[in-house]
Every structure is written in structure tokens, then in C-alpha cells.
N, C-alpha and C positions, 0 to 999 in steps of 0.2 A: 557390236553394231557399228559398222564402218561409217565414217563421217561424223560421228559424235565428237564434240569438243568439250562439253561440260556435263559430266555425269550428274545425275540427281544425287544430292547429299541426303543420306538416310541417317536416322538417329537410333541409337541402341534402345532407347526407351519405347520406341514405336516400331521396332524392326519387324515384329510379327505382323502388324497391320500392313507394313510396306511389302513384305513377301506375299501376303494374301492378295494384294493389289497387283503386283508385278508379275507373278508367275501365272501363266495362263492355265486354265482348266485342262487337265490331261497332259500337261507338258512333261517331256522326258528331261530330267534335270541331272546333270553330271556334277557330283560333289568331289572336290579335291580331297584326296586322302593323305595318309601319312601324317607328318607333323604340320602339313599344310591345311588340315581340317580346322575350321574355326568353330570353337564351342558355341559361338553365338547363333549359328544356324539352327541347331536342334533346340536351343533355349527359346528362340523366337518362334519356332513352329509350335512348341508346347504352349506358348503364350497365345498364339493365334487360334489354337483349338479348331473348332469346326468352321471358322471363317476361312481357313486355308482350303483352296480347291483340291480336288483329287489330283494327285501327281504320281509320276513314276520315276523313282530315283535310281541312279546307277553310279558306278565308280568303283575303283579298286580300293575299297576300305579294308584295312588290314587288321586281323585279329590281334588283340593285345594293345592296339593303338587306337583304332576307330571302332570300338565295340558296340556302341549304341546304334540300334537300327533306325533308319529313316522311314518310320511308319506312322506319320501323323494321320489324322482322320482321313479315311478313304484312300490312303496311299498304297502303292506297291513299291517293292525294291528289287532290283536285280543285283545279285551278289556273285562274286567270283571266289570268295573265301567265306567260311562259315564260323560264326560264334554261337554259343548256346542260344542267344536270343534270336539269331537269324535261323537257326535250325527249327526253333519253335515257329517262326514265321513261315518256313517252308511247309511245316506240318499243317499250319492253319490256312495255307493257300495265299498268303500275302507276299511271300518272297519267292522269286524265281532264281534258282541256283544254276549258273552256267559254268560247268567244270572244264575250262579251257586254259591253255598256257598264256604266259604274259604277253608274248608277241602277238598271239591271237586275240587277246583282249584289246590290244592297241588297234588291230585291224577292225575288230568288231565295233569299237567306239568311233574310229575314224570313218568307217563306211556307213554307219547307221545315222539315224536322225537324232540329233540332240537339240533341244529347244532352248535350254538355259544352262548356265554354269554358275556354281557357287564356289568362290575361290578365295585364297588369302594371298596378299601381295605386299611388297614393300611400298612405302611412300614413293611418289615419283621423284626422279632425279632432276637435274637442271635441264635435261632435254625432254622431260615429261614422260620418261619411261619407268614403268613399275617392274621390278624383278619378281619372278616366281620363287626366288630364294631357294630354299632347301627342298622344295616339292615341285619337281618339274617333269614327272613321269608321263602323264597323258595330256593334261591341259596345255602345257607349254607348246605342244605341237598342233593341237586341233582347235585352239580357241578361235582362229579366224573364221571357222565355218559355223560357229555357234552364235545365233542371232542375239541372245539376251545374256549379258555378262554382268554379274553382280559380285562385287569384291569387298572383302574386309581388308582395309588398308591398315596393316599392323606394323608399327615402328619396331616391334621386337623381331620381325622377320629379317634375317641377314640378307643383304644384297649379295648376289653371287654372279660369277661368270656363267652365262647361259642365256636362256630365253627371257625376253621382256615383252611387255604389252604396253602400248601407249595409254596413258591415263585417259586421254580423250576417246579411246575405243571402248571404255567401260560405260555401261548404261546407268549403273547406280553403285554407290559406294557408301560404306559405313566405316568410320574411322575410330581407332582406339587401340591402345597397347594391351596385349594379352600375352602372358608367357606361353611359349611353345610347348607342345606336349613333351614330357620327359618321363621315360619309363622308370619304374622303381629299380633301385640297385639290386643286383643279384646277391644273395646272401652267401658270404664266405667262399673259401676255396673248394673246388670239387676235384678230388684226386682222380676220378675217372676221366673227367674232361681234360685234366692236365696230362694224364698218360696218353690219351688220344692225340692231344696237341703235340706232344713230344715226338710221337711217331710221324705225324704229318710233317713236322718241321724237317725230318730227315730226308724227305723226298722233294722238298721245294728248293730249287737252286737260287743263288744270287741272280738278280736281274729278272726274276719271274714277274708276271702280272697276275695278281690274285683277285679272285672273285669269291666272296663268301657272304653270309648273312649277318644277322645280329642275334644276340643272346649269349648264354653262358659258354657253349662249346665254340662258336665262332670267335668269341672274345678270347678264350683260352688259346685258340689256334693262332690268332694274330699276336698275342703276347709271346708265344713260343717262337715267332719269326723275328723278334727284335734283334737277333744277332746277324741276320741276313743283311745284305746291302743291295742298293739300287732296285728295290722292289717298287712296283706300281700297283695301284688298286683300281680295278675296273668292275663295277658292280651295280646292280639295280638299287641297292640299299646299303648305306654304311651306318655304323654306330660308333660308340666310344672306343672300340677296339683300335681304330686308326690312330688314336692319340698316342698309344704306346709306341707305335711304329714311328710316328713323327718325333716323339721325344727321344727315341733311341737312335735317330739318324739312319733308320733302315730304308727310308724311301729315296727314290731317285730325285734329283734336283728338278726344279720347275714344276709344271702341272702334273703331279704324280697321281692324283686321285680323280677319277671320273665316276660319276654316279648320277642316278636320277632322284634319289631321296636320301635324306639324312634324318635319323631319329636317335636322339641321345640326350645327354646331360646338357645343362647350360654351358659347361666347359667346352663341349664339342661345338655348340653354336657360336660361342665366343671365338674359338680357334678358326672356324670357317670365316667369320667376319674379319678376323685379324690377318689371316694368312690367305687372302683372297686368291692370289696367283697360284696357290698350291692345289686348289680345287676347281674342277669343272663340272657343272651340272647340265644335264641334257635329257632329252626325251627317250621314251622306250624304243623307238625305232633305231636309236643309236646304241643304247645300253644293252639291248637284247637282240640286236641285228646280227644274224648269222655271219654275213660277209664281213662285217666290222670286227666281230670277235675272232673269226678265223684268221684274219690278217694280222693279229697281234701275236708276236712270237712268245713262246713259253707262257701261254695263257693257262693258268691252273684254276679250274673251277672246283671249289671245295664246298660240298653241300651235305646236309643231313638227310635222314630218311627214317621212316617208322620201322622198316625192316628190309632185309635183303635175303632172297632165297638162294639155294645152292646152285641155281642156274646163273646167278648174278643179276637177277631182276630186282628192281627197286620199287618199293611201295612207300608212298609218302602222303597219301590223301585221306586215310582213315586212321583215327586214333582211338584210344580207349573209350572215348565218349561218342564215337561215331564219325561220320563224314566231316572232315575239317576244311578241305580246300580242293581246288583243282590242281593241275600240275604246277602252277606257279611259273617261276622262271627256270626251273630245274632243267628241262629239256633244252631250252634255248642255250644255256651256258654249257651243258654237257656236250651238245653237238658242236658248238663253236670251239670248245677246248680240244676236242678230238681232231678237229681240222686244223688247229694251230700248229705251227712248226715248233716241236718240243713241248706242246701242251699236254695237259693231263686232266682227265675227268675223275675226280676223287669223291668218294662217299665216305663220310666219317660218322660213326654212330657207336653208342655203347653196346656191348654185347647183350645186355639185358636192360629192361625197364622194370625195376623192382625184381620180381622173380620171373618175369615174362621174357622169353628169348626174343631177340631181335634179328638174329641170324637163324633162318627157319628152313624147313624142308622145302623141296621144290614145289612151287605153286601154293605154298601155305601162307603167304603174306595176306594181310587184310586189305580188301578193296581191289581196285583195278591196278594193273601194272603201270606205274608212272614213267619208268625209264627201262627200256629193254636192255638185255644183257650186253648187246653190242655197243651201248653208249657209256659203259663204265670201264675205266682202266684199272682203278685201284680202290679197294675197300679197306678202311682202317677202323679198328676197334682198340680198346685199351690193351688188348692182348697181342697186338701186332699189326702187320701190313700184309694184305693179300693182293699181290700184283697179278691181275687176271689177263694181262696182255699176252696174246699169242699162245694161250693155253687151251687145251681140249677140255671137254666137259668134266672128265674125271679129275684132272689136275685143278681145275677151277674150284670144284666142290671141295677137294682136299684142302686147298689153301683157305677157303672160307671156314671150313670146320676148324682149322688150326687157330683161327682168331676168335672163335665162338667162346662163350663161357665154358670153362672146363667141365662143369656139370651137364652141359648140353651136348658135348661132343659125341658121346656114345650113341645117343638117340639120333643125332644128325647122320652119323656114319651108317646106322641101320637104315634110315630113310633113304640115303643115297644108294645103298646097296639094293634096296627094293626097286628104286627108280631105274638104276643102271641095268638091272636084269631085264627090263622091258625094252631097252634101246637096241 
């Protein structure tokens, strides 16, 4: 709310009543996601109960991080990713699932009506500026057009280079230290992930700019890159994997890490606060912008998938339990990488999930095609590297079959022979 100089001070003990009073009936409310989601919002809404007016929530709330749905009394929620609870909400008619990519989510939110925002910020600095800290993906760019801004001022949020919001531009604030979300540690070493990571490391040059996600396989890939030098990270989301690169001296000097979100351990958050000049946080229009990515030399996008078929098409939206997400940032990064000088669009995945093949017959992937065959340069499994660049259909299929699980290769060869007979 432009022109404000003294936000209303709210109290945790009466936050439910305050949200019931402040949020207008029928308002479209953007909730900050990632580790920038305050646990106080959902708790306060539960306390408010039926006093809370009907609302429509939106925001890029991420599975495994922001799992609880925003469905208080009479509410609806728009979702871009799905958890089990949100899938139940879709079935019940309370959740609207919009399966679009990350840069399209930004355009959708920036161009649409948003009446209020719930965010987490650092305390104001000497100039009265609050940092969005480690969660700058959407709100950092579109907050000026949102008329009602309610913030949890959390001293535990690291101040970062990136977007800020004047304390006086906030309508209401609640203050209190709350630990940031930290995912459970992955259990033990994974030999399959380690084998995939070793293959990926063979094709990443010194001086490359790396994009990948978080989780066991991305973590293993980053650990395998510790012998490289002058690397940079440019990603929508970073996790603890960057710590191994920092500790090994694998990163370029200066501001080597650019991202929109960080989700990890307290050690990651402490490193971000201590090594401020090494990290730059920014919004989705920058992290996922095609022109920005394409202008970065040797941009290597390394992403996972649910499956890849013998055409080289990528499927990443439907898992064993059903629809899980839209395209996410996969297409943004793959397109940018292929336009980058010396860049690579890499898909890394295990050859099987249990006994289920993940390299499959043409057209046999579950769900829609997330990434067309023309947007993939290299596919990597624990059995090797399939370089698909400049290859015809038959050679592409042969290379993918060669990195499939040995027990799946005969069936895949037969499926390809049947398909190729019709070409």
C-alpha cells in the first residue's frame, strides 16, 4: 500500500482474528512459497475458523516443502504443483490446478488480479528496507501492484542481495523468530545416483554455469563436480548441494550463485548470511528468462524426469500416484541452455524406478509430453550417456536403448523395430 509509513502491528496470539479482519471477502491472496512460507499463516487460519471470510489462495507452493493446502472455511486454492492433499482438493472441487511452466506462472500472477499477499521478510535495515531473503521468486517482483501486504518479520530470515520492500510499504506485520523450513536429510549413499552423477561430471566443463534442482540426485551431481573449477550456479532453486562446491573451491570468485529460492539445512542458511557477496537472489523473470539464460555461455541445465521415450521425449508430470505437477521450470531452462553458446540440455534419471522402466517405448510415457525431443541434448542414466545431438531417429533410439536397464533392452529394441517399420 503505497504511502504507508507505519504498518499495523499484529500479535501472534490474535493473528487469526487479524487476518479475518484484514483480508476482504473473496480476496485473491498470494502466499509466498519455498522456505519463505510462514507456518503462522496456516495456524492463524485454523484458529480463525469460520470467522475467516471466503478467500482464493494462489502461489507456487512446492511439494515436499509447502505441503499443507490453504483451504480454510469456504476457501479455494489455485495450485501449480500437486500434493496428495491438493489432489484430493481437485477431486472435491476446492482446488484449481493450472499446469503451466514457471515463467508462465510469473506472467499469470503478474498480469492477474491479486488483492493481498502473505510474505516473510527480514527485519528492516537502517534504511527501513526489508529483504525478501531466500525466497524472491514471485513476490519480489510483483509486490508493488498488490494493494494489501501482510508480512511476518522473521529475524531468522537471512538478508540477501536482491529485492527489498520498504517497511513503510507494508500494511500489517507480525514479528517473531521462527526457524526456516529445513528438509529431512536423505538417508545414506545411493549407488545409482552416484553412478549417474559420475557420468554427468564427464560432460560438464570447467567454467560451466550449472542449473539443477534439489534432492538426492541433484545433490549427488553437484558433489561429483567438486573437482571442476570456475563453475557458476544459476537456478530457480538451490539446496545444500552448493555447500560442497563452495567448500571444494569449485566455484568462480565473486557472485557465483544466482537463484530465486534456497531450501536446505541451517548450515546453508548460515552460509548465505555469512558469504553474502557470493549469492544473488532475484525474481522469476530473471532466473527463468529465456534471453537471460541464453546469454550465459556454457549454461548446462541438468534436470530429472519421470521417463524418456525412444523419440527422446521427456515426461515429468505424472508419477506413480498420479498427476504431480505442471512443466515447472524444465522447459525454461532447457530452451535457454540449447540457445547458450556451448550450453547443454541434460536429462538425468535412473533407468528404472524399482522394477518399472523409465526409458520407455515411443509414446509410452505417462501423462503429457513435458519436453519435446528437440529440446534435449543428452540423456544420462547409471548405465551411461546418450548424446542425442545431430542424430537421426534410429541412432537416437539405439543410444537410449544402450543406457536402459539391461533387462529392458530387448523389449525396447522390439518396440523400436515395430515403430520404425511404420516410418
